[in-house]
C-alpha positions in Angstrom: 0.0 0.0 0.0 2.5 2.6 -1.2 -0.1 5.3 -1.4 -1.0 5.0 2.3 2.7 5.0 3.2 3.5 8.0 1.2 0.4 10.0 2.3 1.0 9.3 6.0 4.7 10.0 5.7 4.0 13.2 3.8 1.5 14.3 6.5 4.1 13.6 9.2 6.9 15.4 7.3 4.7 18.5 6.7 3.1 18.8 10.1 5.5 17.6 12.7 7.9 20.6 12.5 4.9 23.0 12.9 3.6 21.0 15.9 6.9 20.4 17.6 6.2 22.8 20.5 2.9 21.3 21.4 3.1 17.6 20.7 5.4 14.6 21.3 5.7 11.9 18.7 5.0 8.5 20.4 5.4 6.3 17.4 5.4 6.1 13.6 5.0 2.8 11.8 4.5 2.0 8.1 3.8 -1.4 6.8 2.6 -3.0 3.6 -1.0 -2.8 4.9 -0.9 0.9 5.9 0.6 2.8 8.8 0.0 4.5 12.1 1.3 7.8 13.5 0.8 8.4 17.3 1.1 11.8 19.0 0.6 13.0 22.6 -0.4 16.6 23.3 2.1 17.9 25.8 -0.4 20.3 27.4 -3.6 18.3 27.3 -2.2 14.7 27.6 -4.5 13.6 24.8 -3.2 10.8 22.6 -4.0 11.1 18.9 -3.6 8.2 16.4 -3.7 8.8 12.7 -4.2 6.1 10.1 -4.6 6.3 6.3 -6.7 3.5 4.6 -7.9 5.4 1.6 -9.3 8.0 3.9 -8.0 9.2 7.3 -9.0 7.8 10.6 -8.3 10.1 13.5 -8.7 8.6 17.0 -8.4 10.4 20.3 -7.9 9.0 23.8 -9.3 9.5 26.4 -12.8 9.0 25.0 -11.9 6.5 22.4 -13.4 8.9 19.8 -12.7 8.0 16.1 -13.7 10.2 13.2 -13.3 9.5 9.5 -11.9 12.4 7.4 -12.2 12.2 3.7 -9.2 12.6 1.4 -8.5 16.3 0.7 -10.5 17.7 3.6 -8.7 20.9 4.5 -10.0 20.6 8.1 -7.5 17.8 8.7 -4.6 20.2 8.5 -6.5 22.8 10.6 -7.1 20.1 13.2 -3.5 19.2 13.5 -2.3 22.8 13.6 -4.7 23.5 16.5 -4.2 20.1 18.2 -3.1 20.7 21.8 -3.0 24.5 21.2 -6.7 24.9 21.6 -9.1 22.4 23.3 -10.6 19.6 21.2 -14.2 19.2 22.2 -16.6 16.3 22.0 -20.1 17.7 21.2 -23.2 15.5 21.7 -26.5 16.8 20.5 -29.7 15.8 22.3 -33.4 16.3 22.1 -34.4 15.9 25.7 -32.5 12.8 26.8 -32.2 11.2 23.4 -28.8 11.5 21.7 -29.2 12.6 18.1 -25.5 12.8 17.1 -22.0 13.7 18.0 -18.9 15.4 16.4 -15.6 17.0 17.3 -15.2 20.8 17.5 -11.7 22.2 17.4 -9.6 25.2 16.6 -11.7 28.2 15.8 -15.0 26.4 15.7 -14.2 24.0 12.9 -16.0 20.6 13.2 -15.5 17.0 12.0 -19.0 15.7 11.3 -21.0 18.1 9.2 -24.5 18.7 10.3 -27.2 17.5 7.9 -30.5 19.2 7.0 -32.1 17.0 9.6 -29.7 18.3 12.2 -30.5 21.9 11.3 -34.2 21.1 11.6 -33.6 19.4 15.0 -31.6 22.4 16.3 -34.8 24.5 16.1 -36.7 22.4 18.6 -37.0 23.9 22.1 -35.7 20.7 23.7 -32.5 20.6 21.6 -29.3 21.1 23.4 -25.6 20.2 23.1 -23.4 18.7 25.8 -19.8 19.8 25.3 -16.8 17.9 26.8 -13.2 18.8 26.6 -11.0 15.9 25.5 -8.0 15.9 27.9 -6.0 13.5 30.1 -8.0 12.3 33.0 -11.4 13.4 31.5 -14.3 11.1 31.9 -16.2 11.2 28.6 -19.5 9.5 27.6 -19.1 6.8 25.0 -20.2 7.6 21.5 -20.8 5.3 18.5 
């Protein structure tokens, strides 16, 4: 899987120098089936694991939150430039007690997990609200699927 190796390696090469003051590289592994790059936020203590398998998988711990990011999404670079500089937030939308969705909010309000027309309709309901949790070391976060 040469494309995965070169894309992950290129991401690492382009972003690591810019992130050097706020993250520590835990590991970088490439193989014939793909690769994994693991970072730790020095301020937040959040671990971030990045994989490329035709699209990007970004996993954050604590919280065991994984988001899929499509190839070419400019928010991926924005996310890494703000990772551990600004808080990464887990947002869970609810109507009353019923969970309707979740996404990550980061940087200057950018989000992974675009809202759909249904979400925009739901937001207008009086019982709609968002629970917001900062993803950081030691945080207890609700599980999301």
